[in-house]
Each structure stands twice: as structure tokens, then as C-alpha cells.
LODOZA-772181 format. One record per residue: residue in one letter; x negated, y, z of N, C-alpha, C in turn. Coordinates in steps of 0.05 Angstrom, whole numbers, plus 5000, padded with zeros to 4 digits. Each point is the difference from the previous one (the first is absolute). Layout:
<nodes>
AXYZXYZXYZ ...
</nodes>
This chain:
<nodes>
M498349765000501750245000498350255000 R497849995016498350235000498850054973 G499249784986498850044973502050124981 V502549895002502050104982500550305005 S500250065026500550285007497850184991 G497449905003497850164991500150044971 V500649794984500250024971502250204993 G502249985014502250194995499350295004 L498650045023499150285006498150104979 V498149834991498150084979501550074975 G502049844993501650054976501450275002 V501250055023501550255004498050244998 A497749975013498050214999499050054971 G499749784985499150024973502050154983 R502649935003502050134985500250305008 L499650065025500150275009497750174988 V497749884999497750144989500450054970 R501249804986500450034971502550154993 H501650075020502550144995499550274986 E501850074982499750254985499650245018 W501450025022499950245016497550015017 T499049765008497449995014497750094981 V500149894976498050074980500250304994 L502450104998500450294995498750175021 V500649955025499050165022497049995002 L498949765000497149975002498650114975 G501149954977498850114976500150304998 S502250115010500250304999498050135019 L499449875022498050105019497250004988 V499449774987497349984987499950204977 L502150024985500050194977499750295010 A501450065022499850285011497250065009 A498749815012497250055009498250054976 A500549854979498350034976500750264985 M502550074997500850234985499450265014 T499850005027499450245015497050015007 W498449814992497250005007498750254990 P498250125016498549895023501150095027 T502650035003501150095025499249835024 L500049734996499449825022497049965004 R498450124983497149975003499050155025 D501250235005499250165024502650115012 V501449825014502750065009500050215022 T497850045014500050195023498550264993 G498650014977498350244995500850174977 T501849914982500750164977503150004997 L500950194984502850024993500350034970 P502149884988500450034971500850294993 Q499050094979500750264987498550235013 D500550075025498650225012500649995031 T498950215014500550015028502150225007 G501950044981502150185004502549865011 D501949954983502549875008499649735014 P498149844991499749745014499350035030 T498450215007499550045028502550085015 L501650174987502650085012501749755005 Q500249834981501749775003498949795019 A497349995001498849825021500850105028 W500050275003500950115026503049955005 Q501650024979502949965003500649725010 V498749804988500549725009499149975029 A497650125006499049975027501850145020 W501050244994501750145018502649845005 G501149884979502449845003499649785020 G497849864998499449785019499650105028 Y498550235003499550125026502650085014 A501850134984502550095012501849765007 L499849794984501649765006499249885027 C497550035007499049895026500550195023 T499750264995500050195022502750155004 D501250094979502550155002501649994974 P501449784995501449974975502050224994 A501250115021502050224996498650264991 G497450025005498650244992498349974975 V500749804984498349944977499950244980 W502250164999500050224980498450245010 H499250005025498450235011497149905002 S498650024978497349894999498050185015 N497549915000497950155014498950234984 T500950044975499050224983501850245000 F499050224989501550254997501050115027 F498549955022500850115026500450304997 P502250125012501949885018502749924987 E500049964974502549954985501149725006 P502749975000501249745002500649884972 Y500849754999500849874975497850004979 T497550005008497950034981499449744984 Y500949785010499749754985501650014974 A502150165000501750024976499250224981 Y497550105003499050204981499449884973 S499849744998499549864975501249725003 D500149844978500949735002498449855021 T501349855017498849915024498749724999 L501049824982499149725001500749875027 L502250095012500849905026500449704999 G500949894978500449714998497549845004 F497750124998497449865005499150035029 A501750125017499150045028499149745013 P501349774996499049765013497149944993 A499150074976497249964993498250185017 G501050235008498550185017499549905028 L501249785007499649885027497349855001 V498949944977497649844998497650194998 G498249995020497650174999500650285010 A497850155004500250285009497750164990 G500450264995497950174991499850034970 P498250184991499850064971499249764983 V498149845010499049784984502349804995 A501549945021502349824998502150124981 A500450275001501950134983499349974970 V497450034994499149964973500349724990 A499349815017500349714993502949944996 R501750105017502949954998501150114973 Y499150244993501050114975499149834976 N497549925000499049844977501449734998 L500649875022501449755000502950044989 L501350215010502750054990499950074970 Y497950154992499750074972500049754982 V498649805009500049754985502749855002 L501149995023502449855005502450114985 V500250274997502350114986500049934971 H497749964988499949904972501149724998 A499249835020501049735000503150005003 L501050175018502950015005501450094975 A498950194985501350104976500249774979 F497949844998500049784981502249795009 V500049935025501949805010502950104996 G500450265007502750114999501150004971 A498550104981500950014973500349724988 Y498149825006500249724991502649885010 A500550035026502449885012502650114987 L500050264995502350134987500449894972 A497949984984500249904973501049715000 R498949845018500949725002502949985008 Q500950165019502749995009502050084978 V499250194983501950084979499949824976 G498149805000500149794980497649974982 A497850145006497649984984498449755006 G498449914981498249785004497650105015 R498249815006497650075016498250204986 A499649964974498250184986501250284999 G502550024994501350264999500050145027 A500549845021499950115027497250095008 A498049854991497250085005499350274987 V501050044976499650264986501450225015 A502449955010501550205015498450075026 G499049795013498550045025497450154995 A498549914979497450124995500350304992 S502050064984500450284991500950175023 F501749905017501050165023497850055020 A498249815003497850035020497650154988 Y499549974975497450104989500450174975 A502250144997500450184978497850225000 P499050084978497950214999500650255017 W502550095000500750245014499549985030 K500149765011499649965028497150045009 L498249994981497250045006499550295009 A501650194991499750275009501150055028 Q501449805011501350035026498649855021 A497449944996498549855020499950135027 G500350275001500050145025502850045012 H502049874988502850035009501249735006 L499549905024500949735007503149984998 H501450225007502949994999501149974972 V498450094980500849974972499349724990 L497849895009499249734992501849785012 C501050065024501649795014502950014991 V500549904976502749994988501049714998 G498449815010500849724997502649945015 G500550155022502449965016502550064983 I499850194981502350064983500849754984 A498049894985500649774983500849765017 L498649965022500649765017502850025012 S500850235009502750035012502149954979 L499550114975502049954979500249714993 A497749865000500049714995501649855021 M499650085025501449875022503050054999 L500750254994502850074998501449854977 A498649994978501149854977500449715006 R498049885014500249725007502249965021 G500250185019502249975019502750014988 H500350164979502650024987500449804977 G498049834996500349794980500050124972 W498550214995500250144974497449994984 S500249974974497750024982500950124974 L498150104984500750114974500949784981 R498849775001500549784981502749875005 R500749975025502449845006502250165015 G499550265004502050165014500249925029 R502450035012500449935028501149725002 R498649855018500849725005500749975029 P502649995007500850005028498849775016 R499449774987498849785015497250065008 R498850194988497250075006499850225021 V502150095011500050225020498549915025 R498350175010498449955024500050255018 P501950025019500150245016497450075014 G498549795009497550055013498050164983 W499949934974498250144982500950294996 A502650044999501050274998499350175024 A500349895024499250145024497050075000 A498449804991497150054999499350224980 G501550014978499650214980500550275011 W502150035017500550265012497850085020 V499049805014497850055019497550104986 V499349874978497650094985500550274988 A502450064991500650264989499750225021 A501049945024499750205022497150045006 W498449795001497150035005498750174979 Q500849974974498850154979500550305004 V502450075010500650285004498350125022 T499249845020498350115021497250074991 L499249924976497450074990499850284989 G502350134995499950274990502450064981 F500950245001502350084984499350064971 G497550064994499350064972500749764982 I499749765010500749764985502749895011 G500450025026502349885012502750134994 L500050264997502650144995501249924973 P498450014977501249904975500849715002 F498649845015500849725003502749985014 A500450175021502550005014502350074981 Y499650204983502050084981500549774979 A497849874992500349784981501649775012 L499549945026501649805013503050085001 G500450255006502850105001501449964973 L498650064978501149974973500649704995 L498149835008500549714996502449915015 C500350105025502449925016502650094987 L499950254989502450104986500649844975 G497849934986500449844976501149725006 A499049885022501049745007502950015009 A500750215015502850045008501850044976 G499050164980501550054976500449744984 G497949835000500249754986502149815012 Y500150005027502149845013502850114993 G500150265001502650134994500949944972 W498250024981500649944972500949714996 S498549825013500749724998502849955011 W500650125022502749975013502150114981 W499650234989502050134983500449844974 R497849894988500249874975501249725003 R499349865021500949725003502549985018 R500650225014502250005019499649795022 V497549935005499349815021497850135017 R500549995026498050125018497449845000 P497850134994497449865000499349905028 V498749765000499149895025497650145011 F500250105025497750135013499849875027 P498149825004499849855025499850195024 R501349915022500050175024497250045011 G498349794999497350035010498450214984 L500450004974498650194983501050295006 L502650025004501250265006498850115026 L499949835020498850085026497150084997 A498549844984497250064996499650274986 D501750064981499850254986500850235017 L502249975016500850215017497950075021 A499049785013498050045021497450114988 G499149884978497550084987500250284989 G502250064986500350274989500250215022 T501349945021500250195023497350055012 A498549785004497350035011498250164982 F500249954974498450144981500750305001 A502650065000500850285001499150135026 G500249855022499150115026497150065001 V498349824989497150054999499450244982 T501450024978499550234982500750265014 L502250015014500850255014498150065023 L499149805014498150045022497350104989 M499249914977497650094988500350294989 A502450064991500550274989500150225021 A500949935024500550205020497550185006 P497749885006497750175006499150174976 Y500449904976499250164976501850244997 L502649975006501950225000499250205021 E499149905023499250185022497550164992 V498249874986497650144991500750234980 V501749944982500850214980501550235014 A501649935020501450215015498150185015 R497949885011498050165015498050144982 H499549884977497950114982501250014971 P501450204993501250024973497949984978 A497550075006497949984980499549714992 G500949815016499749724994501949904979 R502050164993502049914980498750024972 R500449804983499050004973501550204983 T498650134982501350194982500049894972 V501750124983500149934972497350054986 A498750215008497350064989498149775006 Q500049905024498349775007500649754983 I502649954997500849774984499150034972 A500350244988499150064973497049964998 M498550085020497149975000499149714998 F501549825012499249725000501549834979 S501850124984501549854980498249934977 P499849754992498249924979501150054972 P498350054980500950034973500749724989 P501549994978500849734989497649834994 R497750124989497749834994498749885024 G500750105024498949895024500849715004 F502249914988500949725003498449814982 L498250124984498249834983497150065007 T499550135022497350085008499349865026 A497549895001499049865024498250195016 P499849955026498150165016497149924996 P498250165009497149944996499149755014 E501549915020499249765014500549744984 S501450034977500549774983497549914985 W499149765005497649904986500449984970 L502449924992500549964971500750264985 W501650175012501150234986498950275010 G498549995022499250255013498550194981 D497949914987498550184982501550074975 A501549814990501550054975502150225003 H501050035024502250195005499050265013 A497450045001498950245014501050264987 A500150014974500850244987502950085007 A501749805000502850055008500350105028 R498449875018500150085029499150295004 A498250094983498850275004502250214996 T502249944988502150204996502149995022 F499649825020502049975021499250185024 G501950125013499450165024499349835024 F501449785004499549825022499949714990 P497749924989499849744988500949775018 T499450025026500749795019503049934999 E501750204997502949965000501150004972 M498450034979501050034973499049784981 T498249835009499049784983501649755008 L502149944984502149815009500249764981 L497849914988500249784982500849745014 P502249884993500849745012498349774990 G498850044977498349784988500949964971 M498150004982500649964971501149724995 T498849805013501049734997502949985009 L500550125023502849995011501950144982 L499350234989501750144981500649834976 G497949874989500449834976501949765006 L499649875023501749775007502850095006 A500450245012502750095005501550074975 V498650124980501250054974500849744987 A498349805001500749744989502449885015 G500150055026502349905015502750124993 L499950234987502550124990501349834978 F498349864985501049864976499949695004 F498149905015499849715004499849955030 S502149905011500049985030502049795009 V499549905023501949825013502450155012 W499650265004502250165011502250054979 R502450035009502250074982499650284989 I501150054977499650264986500950235018 R502349975014501050215017498150065023 D498749795009498050035022497550144990 R499149934976497750144988500650304997 V502450064991500850284996500050145027 A501149875020500150125027497250055010 L498249814996497250045009498750234985 A500550014974498850224983501150275009 V502650025007501150255009498750075027 G499649805017498750055026497150114996 V498649884981497350104994500150294990 A501850064982500250284990500750195022 A501949925017500850185022497850055020 S498549795006497850035019497750174988 V499549984974498050174988500950295001 A502650054994501050275000499850125028 L500549855020499850105028497150045008 A498349804992497150025007498750244986 A501150094978498950244986500750265014 G501749985021500750255015501350204983 V499050244999501350224985498950034972 T498349824991498850034973501849904978 L502149865007502049914980502750155006 G501350084979502650125003499850295009 G498150154989499850285007499250045028 D501850135016499350055028500649765018 G500649774987500449765016502949975010 D501850164991502849985010501950014975 P501449784993500249765016497449834999 G499449875021497649855002499049995028 Y497450025003498749985027501050225019 L500250254989500850215018502949985009 T501649854985502849955009499949845026 L498249805001499749845025498950185022 V498150174994498950185020502250185012 R501750094984502150195009502449875014 H500449744994502549895009499849755017 L497749864999499749765017498450075025 P501149945024498650055025497349885001 G498050165007497349905003498349994975 W501250024977498549974975498150244997 D500650225011498250234997497449975015 A499849795016497449955014498049854982 I500849914977498349854982498850194980 R497450075003498850194982498449874977 T499749745000498549864980501849814985 P501450094980501949834985498749764987 G497450034991498749794985499949735015 R500250005026499849755015502549824995 L502150124988502349844993499449814977 V497650024989499249814979499949725011 L500049965026500049735011502549854991 W502350154997502449874990499849944971 T498750174985499549954971498449744998 T497949975016498249774999501549755007 L501750015021501549765009501949914978 L501550194988501949934980498749904974 L497750124993498549904977499149725005 G499249955025499149735007502249794997 I502450075007502349824997500649954971 L499950224984500449974971497949824988 A497450045007497949844990500349715008 A500949955025500349735010502149854983 G502050144991502049874982498949914974 A498050144990498849934974498249765003 L499049955024498149785005501449755012 T502650015001501649775012501549874977 V499849744998501349854978502149825011 R502450004987502149825009499349714991 R500449825018499549724993501649904976 S502550114998501749924978499050084973 E498150205000498950104975497649844991 L499049825017497649854994500749784980 P498449954980500549784981499649735013 P501349794989499649735012497149925001 G499349865021497249915003498050235004 A500950215014498350235004498550005026 R499849765013498649995025497150084997 G498649914980497250084995499850294994 W501950114985500050284994500350175025 R501749915019500450155024497450005017 R498549784999497549995016498050204989 W499850034973498250194989501150295004 A502650024999501250275003499350125027 R499849845020499450105027497350144999 W498149894986497350134999500150254982 V501649994979500250234982501350245016 L501949935017501450225014498350125022 V497749885006498250125020498750254988 L499750014974498650224987501350275006 P502750034998501250265007499450095029 V499949815018499450065028497250115002 L498149874986497250095001499750274988 L501550064978499850264988501150225018 V502249945014501150195019498050065022 L498849795011498050035021497550154990 L499249954975497750144989500450305001 E502450094995500650295000500050115029 G500249825019500050095028497349995014 V497949924985497349995011499150285007 N499050045024499450275010497050064999 R499550265000497350105006500250225021 T501749955019500650195022497550035017 P499250255006497750045018500849925028 H498149905015500349945028498050175016 V501150195015498450215011499349945030 P497550045008499349965028501550195018 V500849895023501550165020498050115020 P499950275004498250115020500649895028 A498049935015500349895027501150225018 E501449915021501150185020497750155014 P500050265001498050155014500049935030 A497750005012499849935029501650205016 A500250254991501450215016503049945002 L501149834983502949945001500649755017 R498049855007500549765015500950075029 G502249885008501050055027501150285003 L500750144978501050275001502650015014 T500450215017502550045013501350264989 G502549994996501450234988501750145021 P501450204990500250104973497350124991 A499349944974497450084990500350124972 L497950154993499850114973497249924990 V499949884976497549924988499350204978 L497650125001499150204980497749884985 P499850064973501850184985502749874995 S502050174997502749914996501050094972 G501449834987501150074974499149814978 G501649974979499249844977500249705006 T499049844981500449715002498249885022 R498150165012498549895023501949955023 E502350125000501949955021500949705001 F500049884976500749714999497949845015 L497550074998497949865014500450035030 V500750245009500450055028502349835010 M502149984984502349835007499249715003 L498349914981499149725002498349965025 W498150195006498349975023501750015026 S502350134999501650035024501349745008 T499849794983501149745008498449885023 D497850135007498549925024501350145024 G502249875010501350105024502450194994 F500350104976502150184992500450245018 P497950165004500350255015501750194984 R501450185013501750204986498250204987 L500550054974498350184984501750214986 V498950244998501250204982499749924971 N497949854994499349934973502249824987 G500050014974501949844984500350134973 L500849844980500450104973502549874989 A501850174988502449904987500550184976 S502349964987500650164976500750295007 F500350065025500450275009498550045026 T499650255008498550065024501950135020 P500349885024501750125020498950285008 A501850185007499250275007498250005025 S500549825019498449995024497149924993 Q499749814982497349934992498650224985 E501450154984498850234986499050205020 R501650065020499250205020497649915016 I500049755009497749905015497549994983 R500349924975497649994983498950284995 A501850194996499150284995498750115025 A501149955023498950105025497249885006 S499649754991497549865006497750074981 V500550164980497950074981497550125013 T500550165021497850135014499049855024 F501049755004499349845024497049954999 P498650015024501250085026499650305006 D502250135005500050275010502450045019 A500150235013502150045020502849974989 A500550124977502749994988500849724993 S498249854986500749734992500449815023 V498350035020500249835024502750055014 A500750255003502550075013502449894985 Y499950034973502349904984500249705002 L497849864998500149715001501049905027 R499150135021501049935027503050045002 A500950234990502950055001501649814983 S498749884980501449814982499949725012 G498649965021499949745013497549844993 V498250104983497649864993498050005023 R498949775007498249985022497249924992 T499749904975497349924991499750084970 V497750104994499350064972497549844993 V500149864978497749854990499050134974 L497550074999498850124976498149804988 L500449954974498349814985498450164980 P497650095008498450174982499449884973 G499849734999499449874975502150044979 Y502450075008502250044981500750304996 A498450185014500850285001498950174978 A498249904983498850164979502250104981 G499950264994501950124982502750065012 T500249985027502450065014499550235019 P502250125011499650225020498549915025 W499649745004498749905025497149914994 R498950094978497349914992497950085021 D500450235014498150095020501149995028 A502349855004501350005026498349865021 A498249824992498449865019498050185014 G499350234988498150185012501250245013 R502750015000501350235013499949975030 P499650235015499749995029502649935014 V499949875023502349945016499950125027 D498050175005499850125026502450185007 G501049975024502250175009502749914990 L500249774985502649924989501449805019 G498649915021501349815018500449734988 I498349924981500349744988497349865003 R500049734995497649855002499449864973 R497650034990499249884975498249765005 E500749784987498549755005499249884973 P497449974995499249864975500449705003 V501349884980500549715000499449904972 G497849854997499249914974499450234981 D501350004977499650224981502150225003 G501649995021502150195003499850155027 L501850195003500250165025502849985010 V500249945026502749995013500250245019 F502150164996500650235016502349945019 H499650025025502149955020501150275009 L502650044994501250265006501250015028 D500249785014501250005027498350165019 
</nodes>
């Protein structure tokens, strides 16, 4: 019996290892490590792209974990931008990654955490799009193309510093789960016997998690889910009216949708509340039409790759030179993907009406991703959404909606690479075996376009003067993208800091920064004390070309403060 049981367990384990979804997950992780290389070569010492936004987002994840441990209710009141509240909501928060912030502490751990997440979100995007394509009826090769294009489209190479833009796998995965829960696919429509309420509930959970990563991506997703729900309700109503028979909707599925949809809406509203509070306190934080126009890509941007693209980067340099903000305007989904999607319009396993619907979705997503560059002033169009949909005015970078274009193109392409068994000629078993290898070629071509030459930049070590820092504190020099480094270094204990950088500058920070230009002198010391600042750290190595370039040599006699040299910095105690 023991032998039989052992053999049985080995068999089960073998089947599990060979299972499609096990291979998918493990393969996507290996592929992500290879496609994002050399990120994992120096996981604690470098960051992809630059030390700007990646350092900010490394701090965001770290702060989420720290708040989760110390004061979950105060998560929105971060240690930066002292004395302002709701400072965590000054940008997309990546709050959904807070559990990752529980592992490790300090700047080195924050950098390693960011790099690991950077690799994992690519794997998640592949898995999510693959699962969605399989659920709607694509074969393995078609699903692999959908996954590869969604994870490694050329336009995503420009977003290496924006983890919240790269982490879109939850969108595709939640849609796959919801479709599976409702027993629905493109090829076979809705099959009541395939309904799985548990999968539907899981889909709503993943969708809610996706929203917690940021509204720039999450808000359009929420509206897309709303449209899908309305479409599904309309479909049930049409079926009822046409057949005069009430469609079957299992009670378990109804409860899963009601509970899941309510939870999703609740999470969305809870996430929105602090952002609304920030806009109310700081009107300068509201996006303007001029800002949206500034980031709206030209039509040729959808055929242009960023410089990080190994295959297309140099070839598209001339086109990029005409763009105001290439990072947000180079939106190539992939030439191979475009070709396969066009083929999918004419030769596909999908029904003609479904192909047309997908094509309309692609056109609509392109029009919206173009912002105000299509349709004159963008109304009707993107500006219509800005003016009439709650929260849409917070999205200043329309081009990121190209993620929907990429996903829909991937589904179209998957249809072209999926063959109905009924269409195979008699005795085609050998042909099918060769076809599997032939269909690997489109996947490889899609991945080839996603090969990167993204720079990986060394992260400056935390200055000794900041170790064990107690706040409230001000780190000088202040201003510019060096604030991101200060935020990263502050993960060592999270002291309260005046420092911080967002898309707008709070008035209190402007006043403190202006008063500190002459620091240390009587006026600046008095103002900082009145503002609640108790420690000032001067980093002379970063002060060249700033108003604080000679601050290290300014006298402190008679100011009632104490100056202490620590490493390459100076710590001023104002108490």
C-alpha cells in the first residue's frame, strides 16, 4: 500500500509539474528575469531607468509596509512634506504592494524590493493576458502572443521608472477570472454549466487590488468594469425580451457579484477619498487641460518606440526628436502584434461580430490614448471624459491608455493563431505537431521587440548624517529630483521630513524652502523653529550650484543651535 501510495503521489506531482498553469507561472518568472536583465544582477545597488521615479516608488512601497506595521489608520499621512497631512496621496501610492514593504528595512531593502517587484509585475502581466486569452477561447500559441505583447510591448520600456504603469497584469487576470466565473468566452458565449461563483469573487478581489496600485491606471479600469457590467446586464435584458424567457442566473453567482462588486466599489471610494482631500487642500494639484495637451501623443507616436528598445530604438530616433515628452509619447505596441492583429480581422477563430467589436475597442482606445491630439480640442473625445466623468481630470498622461490597445490587439492576434479542430484536414495529427513549432515563431518575434537596453543606474548610498535621524527635519539642499533620494534614504526609520517631491509643491514647503536659503542665520533658524523643524541636515556634496553651496562655512555663533559633523554631512540641532 505504501508503494502504491508513493507511486500515486509521484504521479500527481508529475501531472502538477506538467500542468499548463504550472508551466505558465514558472515559465513567466524565468522569462521575466531574462527580459528585464540585468535588473537581478545587482538587485540592491542599481535601479532601472534612473534614480528619479524608481526611488520615489521604492519609498512608497516601504512606507506602505511601515504604516501597516505601526499605524494602518495613518497610512495616508506619510513622513514627507512635513507638516502637511495626506501626503501619501500626492502621487499614485502603490498601496497594494504594502505587504511587500513588511520584508526588510532601510534604503537597501527598499531598492531590492523595487527591483524584485519590477521583475514580478512583468511575469504577472504575461500570466494575466495569457489567462484571459485562454478563457475567451484562444489556443496556447495565441495566448502566449497575447501574454508576451501585454508584458513586453515596446512602449512599456519607456515606463521602467513607473511601477504602477507596468503593473497591469491584475487587469487582465481579473477579467479572466470574472469571465471564467460567469462561464463566458468569445468562442462559445455564455455556458451556464461552466459558471463558477468562486472564480467571479476572486476576480473582484484582484480587480480591487489593482485599483489600490494607483488611479492613473485603476480609474479607467474601474470605468471599463462598469461598462462591462452594463453590457452584461443589457445582454441579459435583450435575451429576456427576445426569447420571453428569464435567463438563468445562479444565486451563488449573483451573491458573488453583489458582494464582489460592492467590495470593489468600496475600495475604490476609500482610495479616492484622500485624493479628493488633497485637491481640496491644494487646488494646484488639480490637472489642467494644458497639462493634458502637453502629454498628449501625436498619432505617429503609436508607431514609435522608445530609445530603450533594442530593436527599434535607433531606427525611431528621428521621430522621437519631434516629441515634447518621448517617455509618454512613444507608444508602439509592437510591429509583429499589429501585423497579427490585422490578420486576425480577416482570418480568425473569433466570430465576425466579435472581431468587429475588438477592432472598435482598439480604435476607441487609440482615440482616448491620443488625448487632445485627435478631434480638434478633444471634445467629443478625451476632454469629454475630463469634463464629465468624476476623477478623470486627475489623469494627465492619456498615452498610458495604450495598455487597453495592447490588450485588445493581443486578443485579436490570438484569434488568428488559433485553429478550429473541425477545420483540420483528415489525418492532420502530424501537421498539428509541426504547427506547434511554427506557431512559436510569432511569440519569439513579439518577445524580440521587447528586448531592452534600459540603463541600470547605481543608487547613492545613504549619507551617514541621515542614519538615526530624528524629526521633524529638513535636509539641505532642498528641491528638484534629489528630493526623491532623500525620500528613499528616509526609509531608515521614517523620520518626519519637510522634503518631498510631487507634481505640485505645497505652499508650506515653498515657504520653508525659501526661508532656509540663508540657513544658518537668525531669521531662518527662527522660522524653522516656528514651523516645527528641530533638525537640519546639510549635505555639502550635493550643494554645488544651489543656494546652500557655502552653507557649511556660515557661522552659527549666537544662534542657539548646535552643529555636529557626521560623515560627509553636517547636522544642526535647533533644540
